[in-house]
C-alpha positions, 0 to 999 in steps of 0.5 A: 191222960186228959188233964195232963195233956190239954193245951194251954197258951203257957205249954204251947210256949214251952213247947215251942221254945228252941230245939235242936233238931240233930237230937232228933231220935231217929224216925224208922226202926231197923233190923239187923242187916243179916236177916232176909228181907224183901225191897219194896217194888222187888215183889208185886205180892207185897204192894198192899202191905208196901202201900200201908205204910210207904215214903212219898215225899223226899227232900233235904232241909238243912242238910238233913233228909226230910221223908214225909209217909202217906201216913200224916203225923204230927211234927213228921215225927212219925211214932209209929212201927208196922209188922205183919205176919204172912201166911199162906199166900203163893209167893212169900215166905209164910213169917212175920215182918217189919215193914221198914217204910225208911229203907225201903225193905220187908224184913222177915224177922221169924218163918212161921210154921205151925206157930204163929202170931196167932196164938197171942192176938186171940186166934184159935185157928191160924189164918190164911192172909196177913195180920197187921200189928200196930205198935207205938214208940212214943219218944218219938213224939215226946222228944218234941210234944211232951206230954200231949205226945200220947194224943198223937201217937194214939192219933198217928195209929188211927192214922197208920190204921186207916191206910191199912184199911185204904190199902185193903180196900184198894185190894178188894179185901176186909179189915177185921179189928182184934182186940181180945188179947192180953197185950202185955203178953203180944208186947214179950213176945214181939220182943218190945221193952218199954220204948215200944209197945202194940195199940192196935192188931187188924187181920185180913183173911181166912180161918183154917182147921189148923190151930194156932200154937205159940212159939217157944221163944219170943222174937229178937229185942231191937231198940225203935230210936237210936236213944231214949229218954220215955218219962214216966207218965208216958210210959205208964199210959201206953203200956196200959191195956189200950188197944183199938176195940171199936170199928172204924168206919169203911172207906166208901169212895173207889180209890187207886194206887195214886189216892194213896200215893198223893195223900198230902195235908194241905197248909195253903187254902184258896180263899175262894173257896169250894165249888157247891159240890164239893162243899155239900160232898164234905158236909155228907161225910161229916154229918154221918151217923157214928159213935163220934161227934162232929161240930162244923164251924162254916167260915163264909156265907157261901154256901150255907150260913156261917157258923157253929153247926152240929148234925146240920142244926145251925147252933152260933151263926157268925163269922169266927174265922179269927176266934177258930184261928185263934183257938186252934193255936194260931194256925193262920192257914186255917182262914182260908178254909171253908169248913173246921170240923171239930171230932168230939166224944163223950169219952176220952181214951186210946180207943176213941183217939184211935176211931178218930185218927181212922176216921180223918184218914178216910177224909184224906181219902175223899179230899184225894178222890173228890179234889178238895184239900184237908188237913188234920189238926191236933194243936188247939186249945182244949178248954177253950174250943170245948167253951167255944163250942159249948160242949162238955165232950172231949175233943180228939181231933179237928179236920179243916177243909177247903178248896187248896191253892195251885 
């Protein structure tokens, strides 16, 4: 998956050619209207679920609606869907639901009693609480990004996992990662074909004394896009047994609903730079002990010598604004930022990409709480950036932090 998805100047040139946006596949999956549904804000008991995936900005560009969610996405394409099973919550029908952020509805696909999704996700007992199922609809991203799309699908899934964690934290609930199950069997039960696949399963609740049972019939199939031309190579990658297996970082700051709803990627940084307290707080976040590596490129000498750092140690001193901007596919907004954090790993996998996305989402929440700007960047010349950093580790994601321009 790594070699066929690296960016080179030639591949970037091929991707940024003319694109007919009228042919963009639909960004949201919609189940049939005859199914029972709750509208967003209709039942306050659903607010925890709504805040996991919600439209936070609605504008029009070229007579076409432009919608942004609280979960960032490469190209604003959102190749992710979210499902929840809710059981034992008074005031809500126990069942399996689709979170239809586009329609601002939570749609009941099937009511549950003794049978439930637990039997398909490795739980022997019924769970009183919520099971979250995150799926990838890869063609939404492939339509624009070709083979590179597979990375963005997993990074976006990581952001979705981070958003679930943030909503659970807001309601003082814990999150557990489930990975000991047959992914292909779960896909079949969910009614998916090759155009959609589960990438992560999470739970929050308590086990009951009642055993879990499988359903006699699978859920209905509903196409996640209005059309699909998914390539065989991406089908092969997304259909592997790769799901989130490793723990993701806990969100350590206190948040409120406003922080979730106002998360936005910063594309304009103020050249005056971060105040020292904000700078030091950000550096403390990206120097934590974690099963990922964080190379920090400090772009000015304001609070610390400009240069490349790893675990607080200066590896190479210098002013690298122009160089880093070029390596990140000539994205000039980066030059006014304070720090460019390159998230790396010795291993390259769906699991690691989702970990990186979840970590970045927590940085977004920290940015909202502590008042600095942040942007996740998934486009960079992989091997050139590796050489610049002097590392053999794989680059998973990049985050750019600084003072947001008002």
